[in-house]
N, CA, C and O atoms as a Maestro MAE file, in Angstrom:
{
 s_m_m2io_version
 :::
 2.0.0
}

f_m_ct {
 s_m_title
 :::
 protein
 m_atom[196] {
  # First column is atom index #
  i_m_mmod_type
  r_m_x_coord
  r_m_y_coord
  r_m_z_coord
  i_m_residue_number
  s_m_chain_name
  s_m_pdb_residue_name
  s_m_pdb_atom_name
  i_m_atomic_number
  :::
  1 25 -19.846 -0.577 -4.943 1 A "UNK " " N  " 7
  2 3 -18.439 -0.865 -4.913 1 A "UNK " " CA " 6
  3 2 -18.233 -2.356 -4.625 1 A "UNK " " C  " 6
  4 15 -18.940 -2.966 -3.823 1 A "UNK " " O  " 8
  5 25 -17.265 -2.894 -5.293 2 A "UNK " " N  " 7
  6 3 -17.053 -4.335 -5.220 2 A "UNK " " CA " 6
  7 2 -16.099 -4.709 -4.083 2 A "UNK " " C  " 6
  8 15 -15.453 -3.858 -3.472 2 A "UNK " " O  " 8
  9 25 -16.041 -5.994 -3.832 3 A "UNK " " N  " 7
  10 3 -15.129 -6.520 -2.816 3 A "UNK " " CA " 6
  11 2 -13.675 -6.233 -3.204 3 A "UNK " " C  " 6
  12 15 -12.836 -5.978 -2.340 3 A "UNK " " O  " 8
  13 25 -13.384 -6.277 -4.505 4 A "UNK " " N  " 7
  14 3 -12.033 -5.997 -4.984 4 A "UNK " " CA " 6
  15 2 -11.629 -4.557 -4.671 4 A "UNK " " C  " 6
  16 15 -10.484 -4.292 -4.304 4 A "UNK " " O  " 8
  17 25 -12.585 -3.626 -4.820 5 A "UNK " " N  " 7
  18 3 -12.304 -2.222 -4.531 5 A "UNK " " CA " 6
  19 2 -11.929 -2.050 -3.060 5 A "UNK " " C  " 6
  20 15 -10.966 -1.353 -2.739 5 A "UNK " " O  " 8
  21 25 -12.686 -2.682 -2.176 6 A "UNK " " N  " 7
  22 3 -12.381 -2.589 -0.745 6 A "UNK " " CA " 6
  23 2 -11.016 -3.197 -0.425 6 A "UNK " " C  " 6
  24 15 -10.307 -2.710 0.456 6 A "UNK " " O  " 8
  25 25 -10.652 -4.256 -1.138 7 A "UNK " " N  " 7
  26 3 -9.351 -4.876 -0.931 7 A "UNK " " CA " 6
  27 2 -8.228 -3.914 -1.338 7 A "UNK " " C  " 6
  28 15 -7.218 -3.813 -0.640 7 A "UNK " " O  " 8
  29 25 -8.397 -3.215 -2.450 8 A "UNK " " N  " 7
  30 3 -7.398 -2.242 -2.893 8 A "UNK " " CA " 6
  31 2 -7.279 -1.081 -1.914 8 A "UNK " " C  " 6
  32 15 -6.173 -0.634 -1.609 8 A "UNK " " O  " 8
  33 25 -8.411 -0.592 -1.421 9 A "UNK " " N  " 7
  34 3 -8.379 0.518 -0.465 9 A "UNK " " CA " 6
  35 2 -7.688 0.089 0.827 9 A "UNK " " C  " 6
  36 15 -6.892 0.842 1.388 9 A "UNK " " O  " 8
  37 25 -7.990 -1.116 1.295 10 A "UNK " " N  " 7
  38 3 -7.347 -1.630 2.503 10 A "UNK " " CA " 6
  39 2 -5.841 -1.763 2.307 10 A "UNK " " C  " 6
  40 15 -5.065 -1.401 3.190 10 A "UNK " " O  " 8
  41 25 -5.429 -2.278 1.160 11 A "UNK " " N  " 7
  42 3 -3.998 -2.415 0.872 11 A "UNK " " CA " 6
  43 2 -3.332 -1.046 0.784 11 A "UNK " " C  " 6
  44 15 -2.200 -0.879 1.236 11 A "UNK " " O  " 8
  45 25 -4.023 -0.069 0.207 12 A "UNK " " N  " 7
  46 3 -3.485 1.283 0.092 12 A "UNK " " CA " 6
  47 2 -3.262 1.905 1.469 12 A "UNK " " C  " 6
  48 15 -2.199 2.460 1.745 12 A "UNK " " O  " 8
  49 25 -4.275 1.805 2.325 13 A "UNK " " N  " 7
  50 3 -4.168 2.367 3.674 13 A "UNK " " CA " 6
  51 2 -3.077 1.643 4.470 13 A "UNK " " C  " 6
  52 15 -2.310 2.275 5.197 13 A "UNK " " O  " 8
  53 25 -3.012 0.323 4.329 14 A "UNK " " N  " 7
  54 3 -1.973 -0.442 5.025 14 A "UNK " " CA " 6
  55 2 -0.584 -0.039 4.535 14 A "UNK " " C  " 6
  56 15 0.340 0.102 5.336 14 A "UNK " " O  " 8
  57 25 -0.433 0.145 3.232 15 A "UNK " " N  " 7
  58 3 0.853 0.553 2.673 15 A "UNK " " CA " 6
  59 2 1.297 1.908 3.185 15 A "UNK " " C  " 6
  60 15 2.465 2.100 3.523 15 A "UNK " " O  " 8
  61 25 0.365 2.846 3.242 16 A "UNK " " N  " 7
  62 3 0.701 4.171 3.767 16 A "UNK " " CA " 6
  63 2 1.065 4.077 5.246 16 A "UNK " " C  " 6
  64 15 2.038 4.683 5.695 16 A "UNK " " O  " 8
  65 25 0.279 3.316 5.996 17 A "UNK " " N  " 7
  66 3 0.559 3.153 7.427 17 A "UNK " " CA " 6
  67 2 1.917 2.525 7.681 17 A "UNK " " C  " 6
  68 15 2.671 2.989 8.536 17 A "UNK " " O  " 8
  69 25 2.229 1.472 6.941 18 A "UNK " " N  " 7
  70 3 3.523 0.798 7.108 18 A "UNK " " CA " 6
  71 2 4.669 1.745 6.753 18 A "UNK " " C  " 6
  72 15 5.693 1.766 7.435 18 A "UNK " " O  " 8
  73 25 4.496 2.523 5.689 19 A "UNK " " N  " 7
  74 3 5.542 3.467 5.286 19 A "UNK " " CA " 6
  75 2 5.758 4.538 6.350 19 A "UNK " " C  " 6
  76 15 6.898 4.864 6.679 19 A "UNK " " O  " 8
  77 25 4.674 5.085 6.888 20 A "UNK " " N  " 7
  78 3 4.791 6.132 7.913 20 A "UNK " " CA " 6
  79 2 5.443 5.582 9.178 20 A "UNK " " C  " 6
  80 15 6.324 6.221 9.755 20 A "UNK " " O  " 8
  81 25 5.010 4.394 9.611 21 A "UNK " " N  " 7
  82 3 5.617 3.783 10.801 21 A "UNK " " CA " 6
  83 2 7.104 3.527 10.558 21 A "UNK " " C  " 6
  84 15 7.929 3.751 11.445 21 A "UNK " " O  " 8
  85 25 7.440 3.065 9.373 22 A "UNK " " N  " 7
  86 3 8.843 2.830 9.047 22 A "UNK " " CA " 6
  87 2 9.665 4.099 9.076 22 A "UNK " " C  " 6
  88 15 10.808 4.093 9.534 22 A "UNK " " O  " 8
  89 25 9.087 5.199 8.586 23 A "UNK " " N  " 7
  90 3 9.811 6.472 8.617 23 A "UNK " " CA " 6
  91 2 9.991 6.971 10.044 23 A "UNK " " C  " 6
  92 15 11.054 7.481 10.397 23 A "UNK " " O  " 8
  93 25 8.958 6.825 10.860 24 A "UNK " " N  " 7
  94 3 9.050 7.287 12.248 24 A "UNK " " CA " 6
  95 2 10.091 6.474 13.016 24 A "UNK " " C  " 6
  96 15 10.883 7.029 13.777 24 A "UNK " " O  " 8
  97 25 10.083 5.159 12.812 25 A "UNK " " N  " 7
  98 3 11.005 4.291 13.541 25 A "UNK " " CA " 6
  99 2 12.391 4.222 12.900 25 A "UNK " " C  " 6
  100 15 13.329 3.701 13.504 25 A "UNK " " O  " 8
  101 25 12.519 4.735 11.704 26 A "UNK " " N  " 7
  102 3 13.791 4.649 10.998 26 A "UNK " " CA " 6
  103 2 14.081 3.241 10.504 26 A "UNK " " C  " 6
  104 15 15.239 2.838 10.393 26 A "UNK " " O  " 8
  105 25 13.026 2.499 10.209 27 A "UNK " " N  " 7
  106 3 13.158 1.106 9.775 27 A "UNK " " CA " 6
  107 2 13.018 1.053 8.253 27 A "UNK " " C  " 6
  108 15 11.915 1.185 7.725 27 A "UNK " " O  " 8
  109 25 14.121 0.862 7.560 28 A "UNK " " N  " 7
  110 3 14.118 0.873 6.099 28 A "UNK " " CA " 6
  111 2 13.307 -0.283 5.522 28 A "UNK " " C  " 6
  112 15 12.778 -0.175 4.416 28 A "UNK " " O  " 8
  113 25 13.203 -1.389 6.259 29 A "UNK " " N  " 7
  114 3 12.439 -2.543 5.766 29 A "UNK " " CA " 6
  115 2 10.956 -2.195 5.665 29 A "UNK " " C  " 6
  116 15 10.311 -2.543 4.676 29 A "UNK " " O  " 8
  117 25 10.404 -1.513 6.674 30 A "UNK " " N  " 7
  118 3 8.992 -1.122 6.624 30 A "UNK " " CA " 6
  119 2 8.745 -0.142 5.484 30 A "UNK " " C  " 6
  120 15 7.745 -0.242 4.773 30 A "UNK " " O  " 8
  121 25 9.656 0.798 5.315 31 A "UNK " " N  " 7
  122 3 9.509 1.772 4.230 31 A "UNK " " CA " 6
  123 2 9.526 1.051 2.885 31 A "UNK " " C  " 6
  124 15 8.718 1.357 2.008 31 A "UNK " " O  " 8
  125 25 10.431 0.107 2.719 32 A "UNK " " N  " 7
  126 3 10.520 -0.641 1.461 32 A "UNK " " CA " 6
  127 2 9.248 -1.450 1.213 32 A "UNK " " C  " 6
  128 15 8.760 -1.498 0.084 32 A "UNK " " O  " 8
  129 25 8.709 -2.083 2.249 33 A "UNK " " N  " 7
  130 3 7.468 -2.854 2.089 33 A "UNK " " CA " 6
  131 2 6.325 -1.934 1.680 33 A "UNK " " C  " 6
  132 15 5.536 -2.282 0.801 33 A "UNK " " O  " 8
  133 25 6.226 -0.766 2.307 34 A "UNK " " N  " 7
  134 3 5.182 0.192 1.948 34 A "UNK " " CA " 6
  135 2 5.308 0.667 0.512 34 A "UNK " " C  " 6
  136 15 4.307 0.811 -0.189 34 A "UNK " " O  " 8
  137 25 6.530 0.911 0.074 35 A "UNK " " N  " 7
  138 3 6.758 1.348 -1.306 35 A "UNK " " CA " 6
  139 2 6.411 0.226 -2.285 35 A "UNK " " C  " 6
  140 15 5.825 0.482 -3.336 35 A "UNK " " O  " 8
  141 25 6.765 -1.004 -1.949 36 A "UNK " " N  " 7
  142 3 6.435 -2.141 -2.819 36 A "UNK " " CA " 6
  143 2 4.921 -2.292 -2.948 36 A "UNK " " C  " 6
  144 15 4.417 -2.556 -4.040 36 A "UNK " " O  " 8
  145 25 4.193 -2.128 -1.845 37 A "UNK " " N  " 7
  146 3 2.731 -2.187 -1.902 37 A "UNK " " CA " 6
  147 2 2.204 -1.086 -2.817 37 A "UNK " " C  " 6
  148 15 1.319 -1.329 -3.638 37 A "UNK " " O  " 8
  149 25 2.744 0.120 -2.678 38 A "UNK " " N  " 7
  150 3 2.312 1.232 -3.521 38 A "UNK " " CA " 6
  151 2 2.578 0.992 -4.994 38 A "UNK " " C  " 6
  152 15 1.726 1.286 -5.833 38 A "UNK " " O  " 8
  153 25 3.741 0.466 -5.318 39 A "UNK " " N  " 7
  154 3 4.081 0.181 -6.715 39 A "UNK " " CA " 6
  155 2 3.163 -0.903 -7.276 39 A "UNK " " C  " 6
  156 15 2.703 -0.805 -8.414 39 A "UNK " " O  " 8
  157 25 2.898 -1.932 -6.479 40 A "UNK " " N  " 7
  158 3 2.004 -3.003 -6.929 40 A "UNK " " CA " 6
  159 2 0.602 -2.469 -7.195 40 A "UNK " " C  " 6
  160 15 -0.030 -2.848 -8.182 40 A "UNK " " O  " 8
  161 25 0.116 -1.600 -6.329 41 A "UNK " " N  " 7
  162 3 -1.209 -1.016 -6.543 41 A "UNK " " CA " 6
  163 2 -1.219 -0.108 -7.770 41 A "UNK " " C  " 6
  164 15 -2.205 -0.071 -8.506 41 A "UNK " " O  " 8
  165 25 -0.131 0.623 -7.992 42 A "UNK " " N  " 7
  166 3 -0.053 1.506 -9.153 42 A "UNK " " CA " 6
  167 2 -0.156 0.710 -10.453 42 A "UNK " " C  " 6
  168 15 -0.890 1.095 -11.363 42 A "UNK " " O  " 8
  169 25 0.573 -0.393 -10.538 43 A "UNK " " N  " 7
  170 3 0.558 -1.171 -11.769 43 A "UNK " " CA " 6
  171 2 -0.734 -1.968 -11.956 43 A "UNK " " C  " 6
  172 15 -1.038 -2.390 -13.072 43 A "UNK " " O  " 8
  173 25 -1.494 -2.179 -10.887 44 A "UNK " " N  " 7
  174 3 -2.757 -2.918 -10.983 44 A "UNK " " CA " 6
  175 2 -3.977 -2.009 -10.919 44 A "UNK " " C  " 6
  176 15 -5.095 -2.492 -10.740 44 A "UNK " " O  " 8
  177 25 -3.778 -0.705 -11.061 45 A "UNK " " N  " 7
  178 3 -4.881 0.242 -10.903 45 A "UNK " " CA " 6
  179 2 -5.980 0.068 -11.939 45 A "UNK " " C  " 6
  180 15 -7.125 0.432 -11.669 45 A "UNK " " O  " 8
  181 25 -5.683 -0.464 -13.094 46 A "UNK " " N  " 7
  182 3 -6.687 -0.647 -14.137 46 A "UNK " " CA " 6
  183 2 -7.699 -1.725 -13.820 46 A "UNK " " C  " 6
  184 15 -8.776 -1.747 -14.415 46 A "UNK " " O  " 8
  185 25 -7.387 -2.609 -12.909 47 A "UNK " " N  " 7
  186 3 -8.287 -3.701 -12.569 47 A "UNK " " CA " 6
  187 2 -9.399 -3.281 -11.623 47 A "UNK " " C  " 6
  188 15 -10.357 -4.028 -11.428 47 A "UNK " " O  " 8
  189 25 -9.287 -2.101 -11.032 48 A "UNK " " N  " 7
  190 3 -10.302 -1.640 -10.084 48 A "UNK " " CA " 6
  191 2 -11.612 -1.347 -10.800 48 A "UNK " " C  " 6
  192 15 -12.685 -1.568 -10.239 48 A "UNK " " O  " 8
  193 25 -11.541 -0.862 -12.009 49 A "UNK " " N  " 7
  194 3 -12.737 -0.491 -12.751 49 A "UNK " " CA " 6
  195 2 -13.499 -1.731 -13.070 49 A "UNK " " C  " 6
  196 15 -14.556 -1.662 -13.698 49 A "UNK " " O  " 8
  :::
 }
 m_bond[195] {
  # First column is bond index #
  i_m_from
  i_m_to
  i_m_order
  :::
  1 1 2 1
  2 2 3 1
  3 3 4 2
  4 3 5 1
  5 5 6 1
  6 6 7 1
  7 7 8 2
  8 7 9 1
  9 9 10 1
  10 10 11 1
  11 11 12 2
  12 11 13 1
  13 13 14 1
  14 14 15 1
  15 15 16 2
  16 15 17 1
  17 17 18 1
  18 18 19 1
  19 19 20 2
  20 19 21 1
  21 21 22 1
  22 22 23 1
  23 23 24 2
  24 23 25 1
  25 25 26 1
  26 26 27 1
  27 27 28 2
  28 27 29 1
  29 29 30 1
  30 30 31 1
  31 31 32 2
  32 31 33 1
  33 33 34 1
  34 34 35 1
  35 35 36 2
  36 35 37 1
  37 37 38 1
  38 38 39 1
  39 39 40 2
  40 39 41 1
  41 41 42 1
  42 42 43 1
  43 43 44 2
  44 43 45 1
  45 45 46 1
  46 46 47 1
  47 47 48 2
  48 47 49 1
  49 49 50 1
  50 50 51 1
  51 51 52 2
  52 51 53 1
  53 53 54 1
  54 54 55 1
  55 55 56 2
  56 55 57 1
  57 57 58 1
  58 58 59 1
  59 59 60 2
  60 59 61 1
  61 61 62 1
  62 62 63 1
  63 63 64 2
  64 63 65 1
  65 65 66 1
  66 66 67 1
  67 67 68 2
  68 67 69 1
  69 69 70 1
  70 70 71 1
  71 71 72 2
  72 71 73 1
  73 73 74 1
  74 74 75 1
  75 75 76 2
  76 75 77 1
  77 77 78 1
  78 78 79 1
  79 79 80 2
  80 79 81 1
  81 81 82 1
  82 82 83 1
  83 83 84 2
  84 83 85 1
  85 85 86 1
  86 86 87 1
  87 87 88 2
  88 87 89 1
  89 89 90 1
  90 90 91 1
  91 91 92 2
  92 91 93 1
  93 93 94 1
  94 94 95 1
  95 95 96 2
  96 95 97 1
  97 97 98 1
  98 98 99 1
  99 99 100 2
  100 99 101 1
  101 101 102 1
  102 102 103 1
  103 103 104 2
  104 103 105 1
  105 105 106 1
  106 106 107 1
  107 107 108 2
  108 107 109 1
  109 109 110 1
  110 110 111 1
  111 111 112 2
  112 111 113 1
  113 113 114 1
  114 114 115 1
  115 115 116 2
  116 115 117 1
  117 117 118 1
  118 118 119 1
  119 119 120 2
  120 119 121 1
  121 121 122 1
  122 122 123 1
  123 123 124 2
  124 123 125 1
  125 125 126 1
  126 126 127 1
  127 127 128 2
  128 127 129 1
  129 129 130 1
  130 130 131 1
  131 131 132 2
  132 131 133 1
  133 133 134 1
  134 134 135 1
  135 135 136 2
  136 135 137 1
  137 137 138 1
  138 138 139 1
  139 139 140 2
  140 139 141 1
  141 141 142 1
  142 142 143 1
  143 143 144 2
  144 143 145 1
  145 145 146 1
  146 146 147 1
  147 147 148 2
  148 147 149 1
  149 149 150 1
  150 150 151 1
  151 151 152 2
  152 151 153 1
  153 153 154 1
  154 154 155 1
  155 155 156 2
  156 155 157 1
  157 157 158 1
  158 158 159 1
  159 159 160 2
  160 159 161 1
  161 161 162 1
  162 162 163 1
  163 163 164 2
  164 163 165 1
  165 165 166 1
  166 166 167 1
  167 167 168 2
  168 167 169 1
  169 169 170 1
  170 170 171 1
  171 171 172 2
  172 171 173 1
  173 173 174 1
  174 174 175 1
  175 175 176 2
  176 175 177 1
  177 177 178 1
  178 178 179 1
  179 179 180 2
  180 179 181 1
  181 181 182 1
  182 182 183 1
  183 183 184 2
  184 183 185 1
  185 185 186 1
  186 186 187 1
  187 187 188 2
  188 187 189 1
  189 189 190 1
  190 190 191 1
  191 191 192 2
  192 191 193 1
  193 193 194 1
  194 194 195 1
  195 195 196 2
  :::
 }
}
């Protein structure tokens, strides 16, 4: 596995964590940041291979 793969996994876990924390705290900004990270990873998923 490449360094790029680890970077994507780290960003994915961070995005999920930020979204969950935002939902628990009721902070719409954290939820939005987590969703933006998820969308960015979705559109760049082809580069992992």
